[in-house]
Every structure is written in C-alpha cells, then in structure tokens.
C-alpha positions as CSV (number, residue, x, y, z in Angstrom):
1,M,77.2,84.0,90.2
2,S,78.4,83.8,86.8
3,R,82.1,83.4,86.1
4,S,82.0,86.4,83.9
5,L,81.0,89.9,84.9
6,T,78.0,91.1,82.7
7,R,76.7,94.7,82.6
8,A,73.7,93.4,84.6
9,L,76.0,91.8,87.3
10,L,78.1,95.1,87.2
11,Q,75.1,97.2,88.0
12,T,74.1,94.7,90.9
13,G,77.5,94.8,92.5
14,A,77.8,98.5,92.3
15,R,74.6,99.0,94.1
16,E,75.5,96.7,96.7
17,L,78.8,98.2,97.2
18,A,77.2,101.5,97.4
19,I,75.0,100.4,100.3
20,R,77.7,98.4,102.1
21,D,80.4,101.0,101.9
22,P,79.5,104.7,102.5
23,D,82.7,105.9,100.6
24,L,82.0,103.8,97.5
25,G,78.5,105.1,97.9
26,R,79.4,108.6,97.5
27,I,81.4,108.0,94.3
28,H,78.5,105.7,92.8
29,Q,76.1,108.6,93.7
30,R,78.4,111.1,91.8
31,L,79.5,109.0,88.8
32,G,76.9,106.2,88.6
33,D,77.6,102.8,87.5
34,P,81.4,102.4,86.4
35,P,82.3,101.4,82.9
36,I,82.8,97.6,82.5
37,W,86.0,98.2,80.5
38,G,86.1,94.7,78.8
39,R,88.8,93.4,76.7
40,R,88.6,90.3,74.4
41,P,90.7,87.6,76.0
42,G,93.5,86.3,73.8
43,F,97.1,87.3,72.5
44,S,96.2,90.8,71.9
45,S,95.0,91.6,75.4
46,L,98.0,89.9,77.0
47,V,100.3,92.0,74.6
48,R,98.5,95.2,75.8
49,I,99.0,94.2,79.4
50,I,102.6,93.7,78.9
51,L,102.9,97.1,77.3
52,E,101.1,98.7,80.2
53,Q,103.6,97.6,82.9
54,Q,105.1,100.5,84.5
55,V,103.7,103.2,81.9
56,S,100.5,105.2,81.5
57,L,97.5,103.4,79.9
58,R,97.7,106.1,77.2
59,S,101.3,105.7,76.3
60,A,100.7,101.9,76.2
61,A,97.7,102.1,74.0
62,A,99.5,104.5,71.5
63,M,102.3,101.8,71.3
64,Y,100.0,99.0,70.8
65,R,98.3,100.9,67.9
66,R,101.7,101.6,66.4
67,I,102.9,97.9,66.4
68,A,99.4,96.6,65.1
69,G,99.4,99.2,62.3
70,H,102.9,98.5,61.2
71,I,102.4,94.5,61.3
72,G,98.9,94.4,60.0
73,G,97.2,93.3,63.2
74,M,98.1,91.9,66.5
75,T,98.5,88.1,66.0
76,P,101.0,85.8,67.3
77,H,102.3,85.1,63.8
78,A,102.9,88.6,62.9
79,V,104.8,89.5,66.2
80,D,106.8,86.3,65.8
81,R,107.6,87.4,62.3
82,I,108.8,90.9,63.1
83,G,110.9,89.8,66.0
84,V,112.4,91.3,69.0
85,M,114.5,93.7,66.9
86,G,111.6,94.8,64.8
87,L,109.7,95.6,67.7
88,R,112.7,97.6,69.2
89,R,112.7,99.6,66.0
90,L,109.1,100.6,66.6
91,G,110.1,102.0,70.1
92,V,109.3,99.0,72.5
93,T,111.7,98.6,75.4
94,R,114.2,95.6,75.1
95,Q,112.6,93.9,77.9
96,K,109.0,94.2,76.8
97,A,110.1,93.3,73.2
98,A,111.4,90.0,74.4
99,Y,108.3,89.4,76.6
100,C,105.9,89.9,73.5
101,H,107.8,87.9,71.1
102,G,108.3,85.0,73.7
103,L,104.5,85.2,74.3
104,A,103.9,84.8,70.5
105,R,106.2,82.0,70.0
106,Q,104.5,80.0,73.0
107,I,101.1,80.6,71.6
108,K,102.3,80.0,67.9
109,N,103.9,76.6,68.8
110,G,101.1,75.5,71.0
111,T,102.7,75.5,74.4
112,L,100.4,78.2,75.6
113,D,96.5,78.2,74.8
114,P,94.7,81.5,75.7
115,S,91.3,79.6,75.2
116,A,92.2,76.6,77.5
117,I,93.3,79.1,80.3
118,A,89.9,80.8,79.9
119,R,88.0,77.4,80.4
120,A,90.3,76.2,83.1
121,P,89.6,76.6,86.9
122,D,91.0,80.0,87.9
123,E,93.8,78.9,89.9
124,E,95.0,76.5,87.4
125,G,94.8,79.1,84.6
126,R,96.8,81.6,86.8
127,R,99.6,79.1,87.3
128,M,99.9,78.8,83.5
129,L,100.1,82.6,83.0
130,L,102.4,83.1,85.7
131,D,104.8,80.6,84.0
132,V,104.9,83.0,81.0
133,R,107.9,85.4,81.1
134,G,107.0,88.8,81.6
135,L,103.5,88.0,83.1
136,G,103.4,88.6,86.9
137,P,100.8,88.8,89.6
138,W,99.6,92.3,88.6
139,S,99.4,91.2,84.8
140,V,97.6,88.0,85.5
141,D,95.1,90.0,87.8
142,I,94.3,92.6,85.2
143,H,94.0,89.6,82.6
144,Y,91.4,88.1,84.8
145,L,89.7,91.2,85.8
146,M,89.5,92.7,82.2
147,A,89.6,90.1,79.7
148,L,88.0,87.2,81.4
149,R,85.7,89.5,83.5
150,R,85.8,87.7,86.8
151,P,83.8,89.6,89.5
152,D,86.0,89.2,92.5
153,V,89.6,90.2,91.5
154,W,91.7,92.6,93.2
155,P,94.7,93.7,91.1
156,R,98.0,93.5,93.2
157,G,100.3,96.4,92.7
158,D,98.1,98.8,90.9
159,L,99.2,102.4,91.7
160,A,96.1,104.1,90.4
161,L,93.9,102.0,92.7
162,A,96.3,102.5,95.6
163,S,96.1,106.3,95.1
164,A,92.3,106.1,94.8
165,M,91.8,104.1,98.1
166,R,94.2,106.5,99.7
167,D,92.1,109.2,98.8
168,V,88.6,107.6,99.4
169,K,89.5,106.1,102.7
170,R,91.3,109.2,103.9
171,L,94.7,107.5,104.4
172,R,97.9,109.4,105.3
173,T,100.0,107.3,102.8
174,L,99.6,105.1,100.1
175,P,98.3,101.9,101.4
176,S,100.6,98.8,101.1
177,H,99.5,95.6,99.2
178,E,98.6,94.0,102.5
179,Q,96.4,97.0,103.6
180,Q,94.7,97.0,100.0
181,V,94.0,93.4,100.3
182,A,92.6,94.0,103.8
183,V,90.5,96.9,102.8
184,A,89.3,95.2,99.7
185,S,88.4,91.9,101.5
186,A,85.3,93.8,102.7
187,W,84.1,94.3,99.0
188,A,83.9,90.6,98.2
189,P,82.6,89.1,96.0
190,W,82.5,92.3,94.2
191,R,86.2,93.4,94.1
192,S,86.4,93.8,90.4
193,V,83.3,96.1,90.8
194,A,85.0,98.0,93.5
195,A,88.3,98.3,91.4
196,R,86.4,99.7,88.5
197,I,84.5,102.3,90.9
198,L,87.9,103.4,92.1
199,W,89.4,103.6,88.7
200,A,86.6,105.9,87.6
201,Y,87.2,108.0,90.7
202,Y,90.8,108.2,89.9
203,L,90.2,109.3,86.2
204,T,87.7,111.9,86.8
205,E,89.6,113.3,89.7
206,R,92.3,114.0,87.1
207,G,90.1,115.5,84.6
208,Q,90.1,112.4,82.3
209,R,86.9,111.5,80.4
210,L,85.4,108.3,81.2
211,F,85.3,106.0,78.1
212,R,82.8,103.5,78.7
213,G,83.5,100.8,75.8
214,E,86.0,98.2,75.4
215,I,89.6,99.3,76.1
C-alpha cells in the first residue's frame, strides 16, 4: 500500500470498511465516500494544528486567516518576525503564541525540517515532532493523518471522533482512549479512512456542510 492516501485508496478503504463493519456501512450508504480533507505538509499545517488544540475548527480557521492576512502569509520568517507579543495582539493565547513562535524559530534555524520528517520512517518522524514544544500525540496524529495522509492513523484524544463512535456503536458514554483504540483496531489498515467516515457523520449530524476540498 502507498504511504499516502490517494482518492482512489480512500474509495477502496471506504468500501472495504462498509463491508466489514455494518455501522460504518450505514454511514457510507447514506453519505458516500468521505472527503479526503488533505492539507499541504509543512509549517503552515503545523501552525493550524496548534491553533486547533481545544477549540473548534471554525474558530481556529478564523484565527489562522487573521494571522496569515496580517503578516502576509504563514511562513516561519513572518511568524518569527512578528514574535510572541505580535501574535498575542492578534488574539492568540499566550501558550499557543509561544508554541507557534518556537516552531517558527526551529524551522528557520534548521533544527526542524518538515520535509525530512515526511521522508523519514513514521516512528522516527513522530519522535522528531513530539520533541517540539506544543505538539502532543493528538497533534502529531492529525499531522500524519491530514498532511502526510497516512492511511492507518487513529487520532488519540479527538473528541469529535469519540462522540461519533459513541453514537455509531451505541455506547452509553464517551469511549475512553483505550476503548477507541480497541474498536478502531478492527478497522486497520484503514483507520484514517474510518476517522474520515466518522468525522463526516459527526458534521452532518450537527447540520454542518461537508466541505470536500483541502482544509
């Protein structure tokens, strides 16, 4: 299997999951193949992920656009130039401003190379990202699932997926991380596709339109 999820592989995985798991099959029958929801790997994607921590995607996207518009594009040099206080003046929390600025400095001075991470074996690349202040397991999982488009990643600690899994699997409470991992293990080697199916379900159940392009 390719290291990166293509639209053709997404369709293959979705159809296979629909056969293997009747619960996912019902979602697939109603909604069709989920969006691929890709992102371009690199600095800007990592900043987006930091901004998305513990807030809605909508508010994180608005903050991202505000910063990028103010500094003329989301680049390490521009974020380093505006600094922590400049980010704070744009409404970024103190902690996230420090994370984004620190990330920019690391890439600018060459101690972190997103291109090298993309080429490295996944476990090695994950270790490099986890060494970055502000990037925890969920952030790294999202980077590998969305930006690098690995086909078999289950994002740890994603509340939307926990809520969708509770509904779809008819659980009484939100599943713990351990329960999610146990359920998702049956979806290998297509756990990234299963996550997209459940995200699509989560959004449509809340009346949100499924945007099918890059996010």
